C-alpha positions in Angstrom: 122.5 -10.5 54.5 119.6 -8.8 52.8 117.4 -6.3 54.7 113.8 -6.3 53.6 111.7 -3.1 53.8 108.4 -4.5 52.4 106.8 -7.8 51.7 106.7 -9.4 48.3 103.5 -11.3 47.3 103.2 -13.6 44.3 99.9 -15.2 43.3 100.5 -18.9 42.6 97.0 -20.2 42.0 93.4 -18.9 41.7 90.1 -20.8 41.0 89.3 -21.9 37.5 85.5 -21.7 37.0 83.7 -23.7 34.4 80.0 -22.7 33.7 78.0 -26.0 33.9 75.5 -26.7 31.1 72.9 -27.4 33.7 71.8 -24.4 35.7 74.0 -21.9 34.0 73.9 -18.3 35.1 72.2 -16.0 32.7 74.3 -12.8 32.9 73.3 -9.5 31.2 75.3 -8.5 28.2 78.7 -7.0 29.0 78.9 -8.6 32.4 82.5 -9.0 33.7 83.5 -11.6 36.3 86.7 -13.2 37.3 86.7 -16.9 38.0 86.8 -16.4 41.8 83.7 -14.1 41.5 81.8 -16.4 39.2 82.4 -19.4 41.4 81.1 -17.5 44.5 78.1 -16.2 42.6 77.2 -19.6 41.2 77.4 -21.1 44.8 75.2 -18.3 46.1 72.6 -18.6 43.3 72.4 -22.4 43.6 71.0 -21.9 47.2 67.8 -20.4 45.6 68.1 -21.8 42.1 68.2 -18.3 40.8 70.6 -18.9 38.0 68.0 -17.5 35.6 68.9 -14.1 37.1 65.4 -12.6 36.6 66.6 -9.2 37.9 69.4 -9.3 35.4 72.0 -8.3 38.0 75.7 -8.1 37.0 78.2 -10.0 39.1 79.3 -6.8 40.8 75.6 -6.1 41.8 75.0 -9.6 43.0 78.2 -9.6 45.1 77.2 -6.3 46.6 73.9 -7.9 47.7 75.7 -10.8 49.2 78.1 -8.5 51.1 75.3 -6.2 52.3 73.3 -9.2 53.7 76.4 -10.8 55.3 76.2 -14.0 53.3 80.0 -14.6 53.5 79.8 -18.4 53.3 79.6 -18.4 49.5 82.9 -16.6 49.4 84.6 -19.6 51.0 84.4 -21.6 47.8 87.1 -19.5 46.1 90.6 -19.6 47.4 93.9 -17.9 46.4 97.4 -19.3 47.0 100.1 -16.8 47.5 103.9 -17.0 47.8 104.8 -14.6 50.6 108.4 -13.4 51.0 110.0 -10.6 52.9 108.0 -11.0 56.1 109.4 -11.7 59.6 108.8 -14.6 61.9 107.1 -12.1 64.2 104.5 -11.4 61.4 103.9 -15.1 60.7 103.4 -15.8 64.4 100.5 -13.3 64.0 99.3 -14.5 60.6 98.9 -18.2 61.6 96.4 -17.1 64.2 94.0 -16.6 61.3 93.6 -20.4 60.9 90.0 -20.7 59.7 89.9 -20.7 55.9 93.6 -20.7 55.4 96.5 -23.1 54.8 100.2 -22.5 55.6 103.4 -24.1 54.4 106.5 -22.2 55.8 110.2 -22.5 55.5 111.5 -24.9 58.2 114.4 -23.6 60.4 115.2 -27.1 61.4 115.8 -28.3 57.8 117.1 -25.1 56.2 120.4 -23.6 57.1 119.9 -20.0 58.2 123.6 -19.1 58.0 122.7 -16.7 55.2 119.4 -15.5 56.7 117.8 -12.2 55.7 116.0 -9.8 58.1 113.0 -7.6 57.9 113.4 -4.1 59.2 110.5 -3.1 61.5 108.6 -0.2 59.9 109.2 2.2 62.9 112.9 1.6 62.8 113.1 2.5 59.1 112.8 6.2 59.8 115.2 6.3 62.8 118.8 6.0 61.8 120.2 5.6 65.3 117.7 2.8 66.0 118.5 1.3 62.6 122.2 1.2 63.3 121.6 -0.5 66.6 119.1 -3.0 65.1 121.5 -3.8 62.2 124.3 -4.5 64.7 122.1 -6.8 66.7 121.0 -8.8 63.6 124.6 -9.2 62.4 125.6 -10.4 65.9 122.7 -12.9 66.1 123.7 -14.3 62.7 127.3 -14.8 63.8 126.2 -16.5 67.0 123.9 -18.8 65.0 126.7 -19.8 62.6 129.1 -20.4 65.5 126.5 -22.5 67.4 125.8 -24.7 64.4 129.5 -25.4 63.8 130.0 -26.2 67.5 127.0 -28.4 67.8 127.9 -30.4 64.7 131.0 -31.6 66.6 129.0 -32.6 69.7 129.5 -36.2 70.6 125.8 -36.7 71.1 125.3 -36.3 67.3 128.2 -38.6 66.2 126.1 -41.7 65.7 123.1 -40.0 64.1 122.5 -39.9 60.3 123.9 -36.7 58.8 120.5 -35.2 58.0 119.2 -35.8 61.5 122.4 -34.4 63.0 122.1 -31.2 61.0 118.4 -30.9 62.1 119.4 -31.3 65.7 122.1 -28.7 65.5 119.9 -26.2 63.6 116.9 -26.6 65.8 119.1 -25.8 68.9 120.9 -22.9 67.2 117.8 -21.2 65.8 116.9 -20.1 69.3 119.4 -17.2 69.0 117.8 -15.9 65.8 115.5 -12.9 66.4 111.8 -12.4 65.5 113.0 -10.1 62.6 114.4 -13.1 60.7 112.9 -13.1 57.2 110.8 -16.1 56.2 108.8 -17.4 53.3 105.6 -19.3 53.1 102.9 -20.4 50.7 99.6 -19.1 52.2 96.2 -20.1 50.8 93.1 -18.3 51.9 89.5 -18.2 50.7 87.9 -14.9 49.9 86.1 -14.6 53.2 89.2 -15.3 55.1 91.1 -12.7 53.1 88.4 -10.1 53.9 88.7 -11.0 57.6 92.5 -10.7 57.7 92.6 -7.4 55.7 89.9 -6.0 58.0 91.6 -6.8 61.2 95.2 -6.3 60.2 94.5 -3.3 58.0 93.4 -1.4 61.1 96.0 1.3 62.1 96.2 -0.2 65.6 97.6 -3.5 64.3 101.3 -4.3 64.4 102.9 -2.0 61.8 104.5 -4.8 59.8 101.3 -6.8 59.4 99.4 -3.6 58.7 101.8 -3.0 55.8 101.2 -6.6 54.8 97.5 -6.1 54.8 97.8 -3.2 52.4 100.0 -5.1 50.0 97.6 -8.1 50.3 94.6 -6.0 49.4 96.4 -4.6 46.3 97.3 -8.2 45.4 93.9 -9.9 45.7 91.6 -7.0 44.6 92.2 -7.6 40.9 91.3 -11.3 41.4 87.8 -10.5 42.7 87.2 -6.7 42.3 83.6 -6.9 43.5 84.5 -8.8 46.6 86.8 -6.1 47.8 85.1 -3.1 46.3 83.8 -1.9 49.7 87.3 -1.5 51.2 88.5 2.1 51.5 91.4 3.7 53.4 90.6 6.2 56.2 92.7 9.3 56.8 94.5 7.6 59.7 95.6 4.7 57.4 93.1 2.1 58.5 91.6 -0.1 55.8 87.8 0.0 56.4 85.2 -2.3 54.8 81.6 -1.0 54.3 80.5 -4.5 55.2 82.7 -5.6 58.1 80.4 -8.5 59.2 80.8 -10.7 56.1 
């Protein structure tokens, strides 16, 4: 049984932008742009056919203009797919509420045997040894109860005539009810840049659940290099909140 103390995020896919030969953006010399930034800029400039870039703005300058005017729709063209590990079922219950602009594929507790499940230590418990001991005992007990229930249910007469795969699903779907919210899970999470800003803004607030607040910080560190100008306005306040200069994008 592994105990997780922080999430692990791995980028799986990012946009691949190809400059078209018709209506190419005329960037100034030395301009730097990631594919995610370039795609968003191209979409924004197409609205006004301003690819000639008469003001000779860099991508960073153009993105700042977009953010300051709240034109977040152009950020929806670029999406990032991330493998998320080391988060609890409690966190994903919160994360999936951010449905717009995202896609989720999560480990199935019906299909996957959780006899070797890991658990995520709630941040507040990390610094309290008495609470940590009590929590660890509860996790171990829940895991034993799950294992026992699966074995018992697999012998249930009601499953005898079912195909083996369906029988296992039936037993696991019933037994998973004793597993706690702290059970570790994994998912592939895809979100466009606008949705990422939204999630980081809301969940990066210090008043958010502590685990998803921690997730928001790791998420920002993960996606910022993929589109630096899109997340350049995010700063961290003294109380730990992540604050965007342009919160209405």
